[in-house]
N, C-alpha and C positions, 0 to 999 in steps of 0.2 A: 820708786816703789815697785817691788817685785811681786809677781803673782805666781805662786805654785812653781812647778818644775819648768824653768825657762830653758828650752833646748836650743834656742837661737840667742846667743849672748849679744849684748850691746856692741862688743868689739866687732862682731860679724856684720852688724848693720853699718857700722862706720867704714868697714872695708868695702862694702857695696857702694857707699858714697864715693870713696876714693877711686874705685874702678870706674864709676860714672864720670868722675873728674878727668881721668885719663882720656876717656872718650871725648869729652868737651875740648881738651887741649888739642887732640889730633884732628878735631873737626872744626876748629876755629870758632867755637861757640863760647859766649860769655857765661851762659847759664842754660839750664833746661827746666822746663815746666812739665813735671810729670803729673798729668791729669788723671784723676781717679775715674777712669773710663768705665762704661757700662756695656762692654762689648758682648758679654754673655750674662744670662740670668736664669740658669737652669734651677729647677726645684725651688728651694726656698731663697734663692738669690746668690748661689755660689758663683765664683769667677767674676765678681764685681770688684773693681778697684784694685787691680793687680799691683799698681805702683804704690798705693797706700800700704798694702800688705808687705811689699818687698822692702820699701825704704823707711816707712814710718814705724813699722814693727807690728808684730802680732804675737803677744806674749802670754796667752791664756790657754790652759788646757780646758777641755769642754766643761768639766764640772764647775770651773770658776766663771766661765762665760755665763752659765745659768744662774749663778749666785751673786755675781758682782755687777756693778753698773758699767758693763763693758761697752765701749763705743767702737774702738778700733778693732777690726776694719769694717764694722757694720754701720758706719755713719749714714750710708745711702744718700749722702748729699753730694754736692759738687766740691771736691777737695783737690788741692794742688800741692805736691811736694816740690819746692823750689830748691834746686841744687845749683849753686854758683860754682864757677871755676875756682874761686877762692873765697873763703869765708864759710860760716856755718850754714847748713841747710835750714829751711824753714817749712812749716806746714801751714798752709792757708786754707781755712775751712769756711763752709757756707752756713754752719750752724753755730749756736750760741754756747755749746758746752766746752768752752775753751779751757777752763780750770780742770775739768774732769779729764779731758784728753791729755793735758800736760802731765798728768800723773800716769798716763798709760803709754806714752811714747818716750823714746830716748831723746827725740828732738826737743830742744829747749825753746826754740822760737816758734810758738804756736799762736796764730792770729785768727780771730773770728770776725766775720764781717756782718753780723746780724743787724747791727744798727745801721750801717751804711747801706745794706741791702734794702732796708725799709725806705731809706731816703732816695737812693739812686737806682735800685733794682739789683738783682742777683749778679748779672754779668759785670756791671760797672763797679759794684762793691768789691768783687773779687779782683778785678783788674787794678783797682786803686791800692789794694793791699799788696798785690804782686809788685806794683811800682814802688811802694815804700820799702819792701824787702830788698829789691834790687838797688835802690838808691842808698839804702843803709850799707850796702856792700860796694858802693861806688861803681855800680854798673849802670851807666847813663846812656850807653849806646852800644852798637854792635849787634851781632847775630845771636838770637835767642832761640833755642830749640823748643819745640812743643811735641810731647810724646803722650799718646793716648788716643784711642779711637772714640769718636763721638763728641769731640769738642764742638760746641754749638757755634753757629755763625755769630750770635750775639756776643759770646765771650771773646771770640777772636777779634771782632770789630772793636770791642771795648779795650782789649789789650793794645791794639794798634793805636787807638786814640790816647790811651794812658801813657804809652811809651813811643812817641812819634819818631824818636831818633834811633829806634831799634828796628831790626829786620827779623821777622819770625819765619822759621823754617821747620818743616815737619821732619821728625826723626823717630817716629813711633817704632818701626821695626828695628832700627839700630839700637834703641834703648832696650827693647824686648830681648835682643840678642845678648845683652849683658847678663841676663838671668839664666842662660842656657846651661852652663856648667854648674852643677850643684856641689855644695860642700858636703862633708861627711855628716854634719848636723842636719842639713836639709834632707839628705838621703835617709837618715834614720826616721824622720817624720814621714817622708813619702812612702817608705816601706810599710809603716804602720797604717797609713791611709789606704794602701793597696790591700793589706790584710783585711781591713774593714770591708772594703768592696768585695773581696772574695767571700766573706761571710754572707754578704747580701746576695751574691750569686747562688751560693749553696741553698739559701732559703727560697730564692726565686725558683730554682729547679725543683726543689722539693714540693713547693706549692703549685707549680705549673702542671696541673692534671686536668684531664677531661672533665668538663662541668664546672670548673672554677672560673670565676670572673677575673678579668684583667685587673680590676682595682683590688681584688683580694690578693693577687700575686704581688702587686705593688706594695700593699700594706705589710705583707710578710717580709719582703726584702728590706724595706725601710726600718721596720721594727727590729730586725736582726742587726742592721748596721748601727742603729742607736744603741742597742744593748751591747754591741762590741766596742763602744766608746766613740763612735763617729759623731760629728757635729755637722748639721746641714746635709745629711745624705739625700740623694736624689735618684729617681728611677723613671725612665721612659720605657713604656711597654707597648708593643703593637703585636697583633696576632691576626690570623686569617687573612681576609682580603687586604687589610691595611699593611700587612707584612709583605705584600707583593710590591709595595712602593719602594723606590730606591732609598729614600731617607727614612730613618727611624724617628726623626724629629718632626713627627706629625702632631697635630693638636686635635683633640685633647691627648695628653700623655698616656692616659689609660682610661678605659671605659667600662660599662657594665656588660660588655660582650663576654659570653662564656666560651671557654676553650673547647674545641672539638678535635676528635681524632684526625690526624693528618695536617693540623694547623702548623704553620711555621711560627714559632714564638721568638720574637726579637726583642732585645732590651739593651738600653744604654744605662749603665750604673756607675755611680761614684759616691765618694764621701769626702768630707773635709775633715782635716785633723791638723790643729795648730796652724790653720791658714793655708795649708797645702792640700792638694786634691788628688784623687785617684779617678781613673776613667777606664772602664772595661765594657765590652759588649759580648754577652753570651748569645749563642744561637742554639736552638733545639727544636725538635719536632714533637708535637704532642701525640701520644699514642703510637700507632703504627706508621712509620715513615714510608714513603714511596721510594723506589730505587733511584729515580731521577733526583729526589731531594738529597739522598745520601751522596750521589755523584757530585752535586753542586757543592755540598759541604766539604767533600774531599778536595775539590779544586781550590776552594777557599783556603783550606789548610795548607795545600801545596804552595800557594802564593805567599802566605805568611811565613812558611819555612824559608822560602827563597829570600824574603826581606831580612829575616833574622840571620841567615847565613851570610848575607852581604854586609851585615852591620859590624863595623870595627873602626877604630880611630883612623882617620885619614881619608875615608871614603866620603863622597859627597851625597847630598840629598838626591841628586840626579841618579847616582848609582843605585840607591835604594828603590826609587820609583821605577827605574829601568828593570831591575830584578823582578819587581812585581808584574810589570807589563809582559816580560818574557815568560814568566811562569804561568801567566793566565792564558797564554796562547791567543791573545787578542780579545779575551772575553771580559777583561777588567772594566768595570764601570768607573770612569774618572768623572769627577773633578778632584775629589778630596780623598786621600788614602792614609793620612797620618798627620801628627803634630807633636811638637814638644809639649812638656807639661811641668808644672811646678806650683807656684801660687795661682796660676791661671794658665792659659794656653800660651806657649812660647814657640818661636821658630825652632827647628825648621817646619814649615808648612808644606807637606808633601802633596803636590797637585800636578796637573798637566803642565803647569808653568815651570815646574822643576826641570822638565826635560829640555826647556828652551832657554834657560838662564845662561848668561855669560859666566865663565868660570869664576871671575872675581866676585860675582853676586851670590854664588852658591854658599850654602852652609856646609862646612866641613866638620864631620863628626869628631868629637873629642871625648876622652874618658869623663864619666860622671854626668853626661847628658842623659836625660830620661825622655823617651819618645814613645808615643802611643801609635801603634800601627793598626789601621782599620780599613783595609781594602774592601771594596764591595763588589759582589758579583750579582747580576740580575738576569734571570731567565724568565720571560713571560710564561705564565701558567705553572711555573715551578716555585719561584720565590726569589727572595733576595737574601744573600748571606753576607754578613759584615762582622765577622769576629774581630775583637779588639783586645790586644795584650799590651802591657807596659814593658818597655825594653830599656834596660840600663846599659849604656856603652861602658865597657871596661877597658883595661889597659891592653888586652890582647884580643878582644872580641866583644861579646855582649852577654848579658844575663837577662833571661825572661823572668820578671818578678811577679807575674800573674799567671793564671792557669787556664785561659780560655782555649788555646790550641790543644793543650793536653786533654782537657775534658771533651772537646769535640772529637779528638782522635778516639778516645775510649767509647764515645757514643756510636761513632761509625763502626768501630770494630765489633761492638756488641750486636748491632743489628745486622751486620754482614754475616756474622757467625750464625744468626737465626734465619738467614736466607733472604734478607731484605735487599 
C-alpha cells in the first residue's frame, strides 16, 4: 500500500538492510537488534527512533500524516528491527497495531507483543518475540549485536535469559555509521528540510524585535515552518542573561521574557520532512549591538569558514576539529562542535575526543555525508555565539546548504558600516 509521493522506494530500504548484513558478516555477528532508541526528543518528539525510520521505512508526506492513520515512525513505543545475517528482517513492536503497521512498512514480518506483555511484562514479551524471530531463522547461538541508545537493563536482562546461548555486544555507533553516506533520494528530502528550516529562521529574525516576547518569536518561526510544509518543526530560543549560557538547550525552550536592545538572541531550529531533519542555529543581536558582540560573532564566522574550507573527501573528523581550534586562537568552547545528520543524529560527532582518537577509529569524510557544524564561543559579559550550518560533502570539497554564516556576515557588515 503506497501513500502519496514516495521519495524513498522499497528497493532503497532493502539496500540498507544488505549494507547492514555486510557489516554483520565482517563483524562476525549473527544478527543485530536495532532498538528504536529515544536519544533525542526535541520539540514535538523529533529524532526518536532513528533505526525505525531508516530500516522500517517512513513513506508519508506531511499532508498524509495528518489525514491517515499513520504510526510509523511515530509509534513512541519500544520497537526493534531485527536484521539477521541471512533471512528476512522483522519488526518487533510493543503495541497492538500490528495489522495497521503491516500496511505501512515494506517489512513483511511484523510482530506485536501486546498479549505477552500483559502476561510477562514489556521486556520479557519483547525478548520472547525476538527469540522466536531468531529461531525461525535458525539463529540459536553466537554473537548478537544491539544498536540503540537507551536500551533498558530490564530488556537486556530479558534478552540474555531468552537467548542463553547467545552473546550480546553493543554496536550502536557502528550501525549509526551505516547511515552516514546519503543517497540522492535522501539528499533531495534533506535539502527540502533545510529549506523549511531557513523559512523558520527568516520568520524568527523578522519577529525578533525589541519588546517582542521569546514565545512570540517561537510561534512565528514554527508557524512559518508549518506553512512551508514542515512536519514536527521545533525551535529553542534563549535571549538576554540565558543567552550568556554555553548551551542553548536550556529549559524552558522559550519564555515570556521580552527582548531588549543589546540582547543576544540565540536559537536552535529544525524541521522534519519525510522522516529526515534539518538543524540550524542563527545568532543575532537585538537593536544596537556592542562592538565586542560584533567581534565575537566575527570570530565565530572565522571558525566556521575554517571548518568549511577543511571539508573535503578523505579528511578526518580530527582535521575538522583541529581547523576549528586553530582558527579560534584557543577561544573555542569545547566539548561539542558538530555532528552528522539524516533521520537523526549520525557520526561523526565532533568533540574534544576527536583530537585524541586513533586513526582507525576516526570518521573519514566521504561524498554525500551531511554534517552540521556548530562551534561555540563564550566570553563572559559579552555572550555565547554558536552559529550552525549544514554542510554537504561533495566529490571535490563541500557545499553549504544553509545560510547562517552568510546572514551573520551580512549582519556584521551592516553594523560595522554604521560604526558599531
